[in-house]
C-alpha positions in Angstrom: 93.3 126.3 52.0 96.4 125.2 50.2 97.2 121.5 50.2 100.5 122.1 51.9 98.8 124.0 54.7 96.1 121.4 55.1 98.6 118.6 55.4 100.5 120.6 58.1 97.3 121.2 60.1 96.3 117.6 59.9 99.8 116.5 61.1 99.6 118.9 64.1 96.1 117.6 65.0 97.3 113.9 64.8 100.2 114.7 67.0 98.0 116.2 69.8 96.9 114.0 72.8 93.4 112.6 72.7 91.7 115.2 75.0 88.3 113.5 75.1 88.0 109.8 75.1 84.8 107.9 75.2 84.3 107.0 78.9 81.9 104.3 79.9 80.7 105.3 83.3 78.2 103.5 85.5 77.3 103.1 89.2 76.7 99.9 91.1 75.6 100.6 94.6 78.4 102.7 96.1 80.8 101.9 93.4 81.6 104.2 90.5 83.0 102.4 87.4 84.8 103.9 84.5 85.8 101.8 81.5 85.6 98.6 83.5 83.9 95.9 81.4 81.1 93.7 82.6 82.4 91.1 85.1 82.1 87.7 83.6 80.5 85.0 85.7 83.4 82.7 85.0 85.7 85.2 86.8 83.3 85.3 89.8 83.1 81.5 89.9 86.9 81.0 89.7 87.7 83.4 92.5 84.7 82.6 94.8 86.4 80.2 97.1 89.5 82.5 97.5 87.2 85.4 98.4 85.4 83.2 101.0 88.3 83.0 103.4 88.1 84.5 106.9 90.6 85.5 109.6 90.5 86.2 113.3 92.5 88.5 115.5 92.8 88.6 119.3 91.4 91.7 121.0 91.3 91.0 124.8 90.8 88.5 127.5 87.4 88.3 129.2 87.4 88.3 133.0 87.0 85.2 135.2 88.3 82.8 132.6 85.1 83.4 130.5 87.0 83.4 127.2 88.4 86.0 124.8 87.2 88.8 122.5 88.3 88.6 118.9 87.6 90.5 115.6 86.4 88.5 112.6 84.0 88.9 109.7 80.9 86.8 109.2 79.1 89.2 106.9 80.2 92.5 105.3 82.6 93.9 107.9 84.8 92.8 110.8 83.0 92.9 114.1 83.7 91.8 117.7 83.0 88.3 118.7 83.3 86.2 121.9 85.0 82.8 122.0 84.5 80.9 125.3 87.2 78.2 124.9 89.4 76.6 122.3 87.5 75.6 119.2 84.1 76.9 120.5 81.8 78.8 118.2 82.3 82.5 117.6 79.5 84.5 119.1 79.0 87.9 117.4 78.6 90.8 119.8 78.7 94.0 117.7 76.6 94.4 114.5 77.5 97.5 112.6 77.7 98.4 108.9 81.1 99.8 109.4 84.2 97.8 110.6 84.9 97.9 114.3 88.3 98.4 116.0 89.6 96.0 118.6 88.0 95.7 122.0 89.6 96.8 125.3 88.1 95.2 128.4 87.7 97.4 131.4 90.0 96.3 134.3 87.1 96.8 136.7 85.5 93.4 136.7 82.2 94.7 138.0 81.7 97.0 135.1 81.9 94.1 132.5 82.3 96.5 129.5 84.8 97.2 126.8 85.8 100.1 124.6 86.1 100.1 120.9 86.5 102.5 118.0 84.6 103.0 114.7 84.7 105.5 111.9 82.2 106.2 109.1 82.9 105.2 105.5 86.6 104.9 105.9 87.1 108.6 106.8 89.3 107.6 109.8 87.5 110.1 112.1 87.4 107.4 114.7 85.0 107.7 117.6 85.3 105.8 120.9 82.4 103.7 122.1 81.6 101.6 125.2 79.8 98.3 125.0 78.2 96.7 128.1 78.4 92.9 127.9 75.6 92.5 130.5 72.8 94.0 128.3 74.4 94.7 124.9 74.0 98.5 125.2 76.6 100.7 123.5 77.1 104.5 123.4 79.5 106.9 121.7 81.8 108.6 124.2 83.5 111.2 122.0 82.3 114.2 120.0 81.4 112.5 116.7 83.5 114.9 114.7 87.2 114.7 115.5 89.7 111.9 115.1 90.2 109.9 118.3 92.3 106.9 119.3 95.1 105.5 121.4 92.7 104.3 124.1 94.3 103.2 127.4 92.4 102.1 130.5 93.7 103.2 133.9 94.6 100.3 136.2 91.5 100.9 138.4 89.3 100.9 135.3 87.4 104.1 136.3 89.1 106.3 133.7 90.6 106.0 130.2 93.0 108.1 128.2 92.9 108.9 124.5 94.2 111.4 122.0 91.9 113.6 120.0 92.1 116.3 117.3 89.0 118.1 118.6 90.8 121.3 119.7 91.9 122.4 116.2 91.6 119.4 113.9 95.4 119.1 113.5 97.2 118.3 116.8 96.8 115.1 118.8 96.1 116.3 122.3 95.8 113.9 125.2 92.6 113.6 127.3 91.4 111.6 130.3 87.7 110.7 130.7 85.9 109.1 133.6 83.9 106.2 132.3 80.9 107.3 134.3 81.0 110.8 132.9 82.9 110.7 129.5 81.4 113.9 128.2 83.5 115.9 130.6 86.9 114.6 129.4 89.9 116.6 130.7 92.6 117.7 128.3 95.8 116.9 130.2 98.4 117.7 127.5 98.3 120.1 124.6 101.8 120.6 123.2 101.1 120.6 119.5 102.1 117.7 117.2 101.3 114.0 117.3 101.1 112.8 121.0 99.6 109.7 122.5 99.3 108.1 125.9 101.1 104.7 126.0 100.6 103.5 129.6 99.4 104.4 133.1 101.7 104.2 136.1 100.7 101.5 138.6 99.2 104.1 140.9 97.4 105.9 138.1 99.0 109.2 139.0 101.2 109.4 135.8 101.0 108.8 132.1 103.7 107.5 129.9 103.3 109.6 126.7 105.0 109.6 123.4 105.6 112.4 120.8 106.0 111.1 117.3 108.0 113.1 114.8 108.7 110.5 112.1 109.6 106.8 111.6 113.1 107.9 112.6 112.4 110.2 115.5 110.2 110.1 118.6 110.3 111.0 122.3 109.0 109.5 125.6 107.9 111.6 128.6 106.3 110.9 131.9 103.3 113.2 132.5 102.4 113.9 136.2 98.6 114.2 136.1 98.4 116.4 139.2 101.1 119.0 138.3 100.9 118.4 134.5 104.7 118.5 134.5 106.5 116.6 131.7 109.7 114.8 132.3 111.6 113.5 129.3 112.8 109.9 129.4 116.5 109.4 128.4 117.1 113.0 127.3 119.7 113.3 124.6 120.5 115.3 121.5 120.5 112.1 119.4 117.5 111.4 117.1 116.1 108.2 118.4 113.2 106.0 117.1 111.3 104.5 120.0 108.9 101.5 119.8 106.5 100.2 122.4 106.9 101.0 126.1 105.4 100.0 129.4 105.8 100.8 133.1 107.4 98.1 135.3 104.9 96.9 137.9 106.7 98.5 140.7 106.6 101.9 138.9 110.4 102.3 139.3 111.2 101.8 135.6 110.2 101.4 132.0 110.6 98.6 129.5 110.8 100.0 125.9 112.5 99.5 122.6 114.7 102.1 120.8 117.4 102.2 118.2 119.8 104.5 120.1 123.4 103.7 119.1 122.1 100.8 117.1 120.8 100.0 113.6 117.8 98.1 115.2 115.3 98.7 118.0 116.6 96.8 121.1 114.7 96.0 124.2 115.8 98.2 127.1 115.0 98.9 130.8 115.1 102.5 132.0 115.6 103.2 135.7 113.4 106.3 136.5 115.3 107.1 139.8 118.8 106.7 138.4 118.0 107.9 134.9 120.0 104.9 133.6 119.3 102.6 130.7 120.2 98.9 130.3 120.1 97.1 127.0 118.4 93.7 127.5 118.8 92.2 124.0 122.3 93.2 122.9 122.8 89.9 120.8 119.6 90.2 118.8 120.4 91.9 115.5 116.9 92.6 114.3 114.1 94.9 115.5 112.3 94.1 118.7 108.6 94.8 117.8 105.7 94.0 120.2 106.3 93.9 123.9 103.8 92.9 126.6 104.2 92.7 130.4 102.3 90.3 132.6 100.0 91.7 135.3 102.4 90.3 137.9 105.3 92.0 136.2 107.5 88.9 136.3 107.3 88.1 132.6 107.6 90.1 129.5 106.8 88.7 126.0 108.3 90.3 122.9 108.6 89.6 119.2 111.6 90.1 116.9 111.3 90.8 113.2 114.0 88.6 111.7 114.2 89.3 108.0 110.4 89.5 107.8 109.5 86.5 110.1 108.4 86.9 113.7 110.3 85.2 116.5 108.6 85.1 120.0 110.6 85.4 123.2 109.7 85.4 127.0 111.9 87.5 129.3 112.3 87.0 133.1 112.1 90.5 134.5 114.0 89.5 137.6 117.3 88.6 136.0 116.5 89.7 132.4 117.2 86.3 130.9 115.0 85.4 127.9 114.4 82.4 125.7 112.8 81.9 122.3 109.5 79.9 122.0 110.5 77.5 119.3 107.1 75.9 118.8 105.8 79.0 116.8 105.4 78.2 113.1 107.2 80.5 110.6 105.0 83.5 110.0 103.8 86.7 111.7 103.0 87.0 115.4 101.1 90.0 116.9 98.4 90.9 119.4 100.3 89.7 122.5 98.5 89.7 125.8 98.8 87.8 129.1 95.7 86.6 130.9 95.0 87.9 134.4 96.9 85.1 136.1 99.9 85.6 133.9 100.2 81.9 133.1 98.9 82.1 129.5 99.8 84.4 126.6 97.3 85.0 123.8 98.6 85.9 120.3 97.5 86.1 116.7 99.4 84.0 114.2 99.5 84.4 110.5 101.4 82.3 107.9 101.5 82.2 104.1 99.4 79.0 104.2 96.9 79.9 107.0 94.9 83.1 107.7 95.3 84.9 111.0 93.9 82.9 113.9 94.1 83.2 117.7 96.4 80.9 119.7 97.1 80.6 123.4 100.6 79.8 124.7 100.6 77.9 128.0 103.7 79.1 129.8 103.9 76.1 132.1 105.0 73.9 129.3 105.2 76.3 126.3 102.4 74.3 124.5 100.5 76.2 121.9 96.7 75.7 121.7 94.6 77.0 118.7 91.4 78.8 119.8 89.9 79.9 116.4 89.7 78.0 113.2 89.0 80.4 110.4 87.5 79.1 107.2 89.5 79.1 103.9 86.6 78.7 101.5 87.0 74.9 101.3 90.5 75.2 99.8 93.3 72.9 100.5 95.9 75.1 102.1 98.5 72.4 101.5 98.5 73.7 97.9 99.3 77.2 99.0 102.7 78.4 98.1 105.3 79.8 100.6 107.5 82.5 99.3 111.3 82.3 98.9 113.4 85.1 100.3 115.9 86.4 97.8 118.3 89.4 97.7 119.2 91.1 94.4 121.8 93.7 93.6 120.8 97.3 93.1 122.6 100.3 91.6 124.7 101.5 94.5 127.1 100.1 97.1 127.5 99.9 100.8 130.7 99.2 102.7 132.4 98.6 99.3 129.9 95.9 98.3 126.8 96.0 96.1 123.7 97.0 98.1 121.3 94.1 98.2 117.5 94.5 98.2 115.4 91.8 99.9 112.3 90.5 98.2 109.8 87.6 98.7 109.2 85.6 95.6 106.0 83.6 95.2 106.4 81.2 92.2 103.7 79.0 90.7 104.2 75.3 90.4 105.7 74.2 87.1 108.6 75.4 84.9 107.4 78.7 83.5 108.3 81.1 82.1 105.7 82.8 84.3 104.3 86.3 84.0 105.1 88.4 87.0 103.3 90.9 89.3 105.6 93.1 91.3 103.6 94.0 94.4 105.0 97.1 96.2 104.1 97.9 99.8 103.0 101.2 101.1 104.3 103.3 104.1 106.8 104.1 102.7 108.1 102.8 106.0 106.1 99.5 105.5 107.6 96.1 104.9 106.4 93.2 102.8 106.3 90.1 105.0 105.3 86.5 104.2 101.6 86.4 105.2 98.3 84.8 104.2 96.9 86.5 101.0 94.2 84.4 99.2 94.4 86.7 96.2 98.1 86.1 95.7 97.4 82.3 96.0 94.7 82.7 93.3 97.2 84.3 91.0 99.7 81.6 91.7 97.4 78.5 91.5 94.7 79.6 89.1 96.4 82.0 86.7 100.0 80.9 86.8 101.3 84.3 87.7 104.4 84.8 89.9 104.3 87.5 92.6 107.4 89.3 93.8 107.2 91.6 96.9 110.3 93.7 97.1 111.4 95.7 100.2 113.1 98.6 98.5 115.1 101.2 100.3 113.0 103.1 102.8 111.4 99.9 104.1 111.4 99.1 107.8 112.9 96.0 109.3 116.4 96.4 107.9 117.9 99.0 110.1 117.6 102.8 110.5 120.1 103.6 107.8 118.2 101.6 105.2 114.9 103.2 106.4 116.2 106.7 105.6 117.7 106.0 102.2 114.7 107.3 100.3 114.0 110.5 102.2 113.6 113.9 100.5 115.8 114.3 97.5 116.6 110.5 97.5 112.9 109.6 96.6 113.6 108.2 93.2 116.4 106.0 94.4 113.7 103.6 95.6 112.2 103.6 92.1 115.7 102.7 90.7 115.5 99.6 93.0 112.4 98.5 91.0 114.4 99.0 87.8 117.1 96.7 89.1 114.4 94.1 90.1 113.4 94.2 86.4 117.0 93.5 85.5 117.0 90.5 87.9 113.8 89.2 86.4 115.3 89.2 83.0 118.1 86.9 84.1 115.7 84.3 85.6 114.6 81.7 83.0 111.5 80.8 85.0 110.1 84.3 84.6 108.7 86.0 81.4 110.3 89.5 81.4 108.1 90.5 78.6 105.0 90.1 80.8 105.5 92.1 84.0 103.0 94.2 85.8 103.3 96.5 88.9 100.8 96.8 91.7 100.8 98.8 94.9 98.7 100.8 97.4 99.2 104.2 99.1 102.9 105.0 98.8 103.1 101.8 96.8 100.7 103.4 94.5 103.1 106.2 93.9 105.8 103.6 93.3 103.6 102.0 90.7 103.0 105.3 88.8 106.7 106.2 89.1 107.7 102.8 87.8 105.4 103.4 84.8 107.0 106.7 84.0 110.5 105.3 84.3 110.1 101.8 82.9 107.0 102.0 80.8 108.4 100.0 77.9 109.4 97.2 80.2 106.0 96.8 81.8 102.7 95.5 80.5 100.3 97.2 82.8 99.8 98.6 86.4 97.4 98.8 89.3 97.5 101.9 91.4 95.5 101.6 94.7 94.9 104.9 96.7 98.3 106.1 95.4 100.0 109.5 95.5 100.2 111.1 92.1 101.6 114.5 92.9 103.5 115.1 96.1 102.6 118.8 96.3 98.9 118.4 95.9 99.0 115.4 98.3 100.7 117.4 101.0 98.3 120.3 100.5 95.2 118.1 100.7 96.0 115.3 103.1 94.3 115.7 106.5 95.9 118.4 108.7 96.8 116.0 111.5 99.0 114.0 109.0 100.7 116.7 107.0 103.8 117.5 109.2 104.5 113.8 109.7 104.5 113.3 105.9 106.7 116.3 105.3 109.5 114.8 107.3 109.4 111.8 104.9 108.7 113.3 101.5 110.1 116.8 101.9 108.6 120.2 102.9 106.8 121.7 99.9 106.9 125.1 101.5 110.6 125.2 100.6 110.8 126.5 97.0 113.6 124.1 95.9 111.9 121.1 97.5 108.6 122.0 95.9 110.3 122.2 92.5 111.9 118.8 93.0 108.6 117.2 94.2 106.7 118.5 91.2 109.5 117.3 88.9 109.3 113.7 90.1 105.5 113.5 90.5 103.7 111.1 88.2 101.3 113.8 87.0 104.2 115.7 85.7 105.4 112.7 83.7 102.1 111.2 82.8 102.8 111.5 79.1 105.3 108.7 79.5 102.6 106.2 80.6 101.3 104.5 77.5 100.5 101.1 79.0 97.1 100.2 80.5 96.5 101.5 84.1 93.9 100.5 86.7 93.3 103.1 89.4 91.4 102.2 92.6 90.3 104.8 95.2 88.1 105.4 98.2 86.1 108.7 98.1 86.5 109.3 101.9 90.3 108.7 102.0 91.8 111.1 104.6 95.4 110.1 103.8 95.6 110.2 100.1 92.6 112.2 98.9 90.5 110.9 96.0 91.7 113.9 94.0 95.1 112.2 93.6 93.4 109.4 91.7 91.2 111.8 89.7 94.1 113.8 88.4 96.3 110.9 87.3 93.3 109.4 85.5 92.7 112.6 83.7 96.3 113.2 82.7 96.9 109.7 81.4 93.6 109.8 79.4 94.5 113.2 78.0 97.6 111.6 76.6 95.6 108.8 75.0 96.3 106.2 77.7 93.9 103.4 78.6 92.6 103.7 82.2 90.2 101.7 84.2 88.9 103.6 87.3 87.1 102.2 90.3 85.8 104.7 93.0 84.0 103.5 96.2 81.9 106.2 97.8 81.7 104.4 101.2 85.4 103.6 101.6 88.6 105.4 102.6 92.2 104.4 102.4 91.6 100.9 101.0 88.5 98.8 100.8 87.2 97.3 104.1 83.7 96.1 103.0 83.6 92.6 101.5 81.2 93.6 98.6 83.5 96.3 97.5 86.7 94.2 97.9 85.1 91.4 95.9 84.2 93.7 93.0 87.7 95.2 93.0 89.4 91.8 92.9 87.0 90.6 90.1 88.0 93.7 88.1 91.7 93.3 88.8 91.6 89.7 87.7 90.0 90.7 84.4 92.5 93.5 84.0 95.4 91.2 84.3 93.8 88.6 82.1 93.4 91.1 79.4 96.7 93.1 79.6 99.2 90.8 81.4 98.4 87.3 80.3 97.6 87.8 76.6 100.5 87.8 74.2 
């Protein structure tokens, strides 16, 4: 071979991507590790206390003032526990290897049982179970194969409604089962699409049902259980997003939330006889979220999402007057439920400095009593850092002014300049909100890393226009919002713009990968958790019952032009642009974002010579719910950031 030809061949070979890297693969229990180094004992020791925190969430009231049911974790997974009174010990009731969904007590006091849901290995094919408190016996009430949920007891407590995919694996049909004979559940609605039962009428003759199209469009109907006739609530040609709903106790109307003729979901009352609607919260300019009606029907509790923080209100249903409960600390409030007497309201409260715990509001004097006291690993929560809400300019305008993107900024103590992790939420209709996260506090207090949680366009909580700004062909506009956040970071002297990482899960995982393809040179590294790497393969492989809902958001890949666009913007198409280290985390049983999304981005980046750590859990789905798996993931992530973000 001539020297000139040899030089040319060598040049071509050197320019080709590295097609076969040396991959160090090993298995530890149900975890598969690729290129993840041995976890040092020093890392385990440093993070141990932060991984030893617990939380508790309210599930239901027990009858006869015997206490409450909560979900909390003592061992590997969250289970159902009983708490008899404020501050008393948590008595574990269920003991499963898989996490258990919240408990719903049967209204029939004599039965003394509750219903709960549980899946297998994170596959989200949830089954409905009953649990008898008298003897501890439990049994599965559904087929063991399909996906089931949306459980609602009838008022008498002899029946319950639920949705199931058992007919065809795709549509959510509505069933009613008698608790004494659950194997002969009756399908009462089969219209195709995603339907769920929301409430029973006071006489148990009707169901309030909801059809969900997308985050921007849904419909409510009243289903007559005898005739099977559907009557639409508030029929209109407008596309409306409805929230929670409940029958009034006299059965003459409904309380619900919707964004009709409004940017935000407002609380409304609908008169079923007159077919008239009344807005009850016209002066609240944020989304009304949870609503809960007392058994007597005289009080309705509701929360408002005000720029990410929860505000709690009590409404008098006789004159529709309402007042805010001002004794609630700044944070998140959810899981509302009145006791049988209607004089107390249970709730779950979460703040940046304290994990979720159960509180009870005494409505006679609005005093707040804490019922659970979750451990925080012996840490002093006074050292935990509360985020600052900021707004930064992005690339476009609204109403003639620069569009502002909200973000929560967690900054370590000291002067900096601090390295930064940009943590992007999923959804995409999700919302980053100030809540307790021990791992964020570890990064702040032990590693000196700032954490910024942006709510880019497409996030919920900021109005329906903002929610739709990233749909279909506008997908990459949300990625541009991350670029403008990088611009903002560069202007802040307390942050080190040369040491910035991105992290996110699910749709946030896509945002991480897209950020790496667009801003690779401005980022040090990235962590992609159960993220979408190719929209077309994602839509083809996600579970059948989710596909149509996701097409409304991302675009319909069956349309040739849309398919071409989705392929063009997908991270796998642009993987050659990712040259910085990447950590990919995935659950093998994920029904939402299949593990193949992780496998293909790992392969593409490695084929281009990129450095990739890969962690696969064979007993998890869309995120890690088992403590052992979560602990190992966080150890690995800490080492990843130590190596690629902190070192100069």
